[in-house]
C-alpha positions as CSV (number, residue, x, y, z in Angstrom):
1,M,-5.7,5.0,22.3
2,S,-8.3,7.6,24.4
3,N,-8.3,9.7,21.7
4,A,-10.6,8.0,18.7
5,L,-12.9,9.1,15.0
6,E,-15.6,6.6,14.3
7,L,-16.1,7.4,10.7
8,P,-19.9,7.5,9.2
9,T,-21.3,5.5,6.7
10,I,-20.7,7.6,3.4
11,L,-17.9,9.3,3.0
12,D,-18.7,10.9,-0.3
13,L,-18.1,14.9,-1.5
14,I,-21.1,16.3,1.3
15,A,-18.6,14.6,3.7
16,A,-15.9,16.1,3.3
17,P,-16.0,19.2,4.7
18,T,-17.0,17.5,8.0
19,L,-14.4,14.9,7.6
20,H,-11.5,17.1,7.4
21,E,-12.5,19.4,10.9
22,A,-13.0,16.5,13.3
23,F,-9.1,15.9,11.9
24,I,-8.1,19.0,12.6
25,N,-9.8,18.6,15.9
26,R,-8.1,16.0,16.8
27,R,-4.4,17.3,15.2
28,G,-1.4,17.5,17.7
29,Q,-2.8,14.2,18.8
30,A,-2.3,9.8,18.6
31,L,-5.9,8.9,17.1
32,A,-7.3,6.0,15.9
33,V,-10.1,6.2,12.9
34,D,-12.7,3.6,12.7
35,A,-13.4,2.8,9.5
36,G,-15.9,-0.5,10.5
37,G,-19.4,1.3,9.4
38,V,-18.4,3.0,6.7
39,Q,-20.0,1.6,3.3
40,R,-19.3,4.6,0.9
41,L,-16.0,6.0,0.8
42,G,-15.4,9.3,-2.0
43,A,-12.2,9.8,-3.2
44,Q,-12.5,13.2,-2.1
45,C,-12.6,11.5,1.5
46,L,-10.1,9.7,0.1
47,Q,-8.3,12.5,-0.4
48,V,-8.7,14.1,2.9
49,L,-7.7,10.7,5.0
50,L,-4.0,10.2,3.3
51,A,-3.9,14.6,3.5
52,A,-4.8,13.8,7.9
53,R,-1.5,11.0,7.3
54,A,0.6,13.9,5.9
55,A,-0.6,15.6,10.1
56,W,-0.6,12.8,11.2
57,V,3.9,12.4,9.7
58,A,4.6,15.8,10.3
59,D,2.8,15.7,14.0
60,G,5.6,12.9,15.3
61,Q,2.2,11.3,16.2
62,R,0.5,8.0,15.9
63,L,-2.3,7.5,13.0
64,E,-4.8,4.2,13.2
65,L,-6.8,2.7,10.8
66,E,-9.3,0.7,12.8
67,N,-11.8,-2.4,11.7
68,P,-12.4,-1.5,8.1
69,S,-15.7,-2.5,7.0
70,E,-15.8,-5.1,3.7
71,E,-17.2,-2.4,1.5
72,F,-14.0,0.4,2.2
73,S,-11.0,-2.2,2.3
74,A,-12.4,-2.7,-1.5
75,T,-13.5,1.5,-2.4
76,L,-9.7,1.7,-0.7
77,E,-8.5,-1.1,-3.0
78,L,-10.4,1.0,-6.8
79,L,-9.1,3.6,-5.6
80,G,-5.2,2.5,-5.5
81,A,-4.7,2.5,-1.5
82,T,-4.1,0.6,0.9
83,P,-4.4,0.5,4.5
84,E,-1.1,0.8,5.4
85,D,-1.3,5.1,3.3
86,L,-4.0,5.8,6.3
87,T,-1.7,5.0,9.0
88,H,1.5,5.9,10.4
89,D,2.9,4.3,13.8
90,A,5.7,6.3,15.4
91,Q,7.4,5.1,17.2
92,Q,8.2,3.1,14.3
93,N,9.3,6.2,11.7
94,G,11.6,7.1,15.1
95,K,13.3,3.8,15.0
96,E,13.8,4.2,10.9
97,L,15.2,7.2,11.2
98,A,17.7,6.1,14.0
99,A,19.4,3.2,11.5
């Protein structure tokens, strides 16, 4: 996948507007999101990530979460989400709709 977004180390309230803008700038194309460097994930940025997934689903585009750090994964679980909640396989979705 050629289009990638590397998440910042700190995903908190201050980072949320910038993260939102980064997704807006990449909308309409397949995207890989690299969470390997994330040390802190806040609820506001999780909301942005979930909204991005909804947008990618609506657009029928692939959205992948790559290399989630231990801190990212642990906080995601604490907030009641899973990596699958942040991804979308456009090809698989099309197969599900056809079935």
